[in-house]
N, C-alpha and C positions, 0 to 999 in steps of 0.2 A: 214511597208506597210504604205501606205499613207491613212489615215482615218482622217478627220479634226474634230475638235470639239471646242466648247467654254465651259470653266468651269466659270460658273456664280455665283457669290456670291451677295446675296440681304441683306444689312444691312442698318436699318433706311431709307428705301426708296430709298436708292442708290444701282444700279447695277454695280457691279466691273467684267468685263468680261475679262477672260484671254483666248489666242488663244493657241490651240496645234495642230500641223500638222501632227503628226505620232502616230499610234498605239491607236488611241481613241475609238476603240470599248469596248463594256461593259465587255465583259468576258476575263479571264486571256489569255494571259498577257497584257490585253488593261488597257488603263487609268481608264475606269469605274470601273474595279475590284479593281484597286489600291486605287481609290477615296472611295470606299465604305469600303474596308479594314481599310483605315484611320479613315472614319467618324464613324465607328462602336466602335472604342475606346474612342470617345469623351463624355465628361461630361459637366455639365454647366460650370465648371472652364475652360475647354478647349474651349468652345464657346466663353466665354469672352475673352479670350487669342486672338482668331481669330478675335474678333470684333476690339480689340485694334490695331492689325495689319492692319486691314482694314481702320480704321481711319487715318492710317499714309500714305495711298496710294494716291499719287496725283492724284486729280481729273482732268478729261480730257474733260468733258461736251461733250461727243460724239467723239472726234477726237482720233484716234488711235496714241498710242506710240508704235514705232517699235522697236522690240528688238527680243531676241530669240523666235522661234516658239514653245516653250514647256512647258508643264506644269510639272514642275518637282516634286514639293512637295508643300504643304501649305505653308510651313516655308519658302522656297528659293524663291517661287514667291511673297508672301506678305512682306518679308523682304526686298527684292530687285526689287521691280516692274518695275522699269524704264529698267531693263534688259531684259525685257519680252515683247512680243507684247500684249498690253491690252488696253481697252477703260473703261471710267465710264459713266455713265447717269442716269438720274432720271426715265427712262422707260426703260422696257424690250423689247428694239427694235432691239435686237441682229439679228433677222432674215432679217432685212433689209441690213445688213453688208454682210460680207462674208457668203455664204451658206457652211453649214458643214453637216456631216451625223450625229453628235451628239451633244446635248446640255445637259449639267449637270448643273442644278439649285440647289444651297445649300441657301436655304431660311433661314437667321438667324432671321428674323422679326417673322415668323411662325414655326419655327423649322421643316421645310419640306426639303426632297431631291427628285427632279424631275429629270427624264431621259427622253429626248425625241429623238427619232431616226426619221429623216427627209425623209429617203427614202420609207419606209412603213407606214409612219405616227402612230409610235407607241409611247405612252407616259404613264409613271408610276409616281405616286407621293406616298412618304412613309414619315413617321415621321422619323426625324434624329435619335431618339432614338429606332426606331423598324424597321430598314430596314431588311426585311426577308432574309434568306440564298439563297433561290431561288428568287432573285429580278428582274433578267431579264428573 
């Protein structure tokens, strides 16, 4: 089912935004459920590994790199970013680009996870290390 989202990483003040075109809703079998499942396994070593992958992502300065319209996994998208639709920016201005139903922000500067649902204006923020089981 078509439900669009951006998966956004914030690292060192830079936003890395990956587009997902299908199945972006938060609950199983949607993208949000998969993201939370993966994030719950993270520790500080895993976060440092993700940060290293982000440093290697080519910066686009707001321009969009056109590729696959899916967020497959942290490792696939971050190891091969040019194969996916993404953009980078020094501001979290994703709302001025393509409108989506969901925005998932993984803030590695402050160790926070935020989900925003744009239709009903719902927004939740959690610690990366303490996402509750009934997070949505």
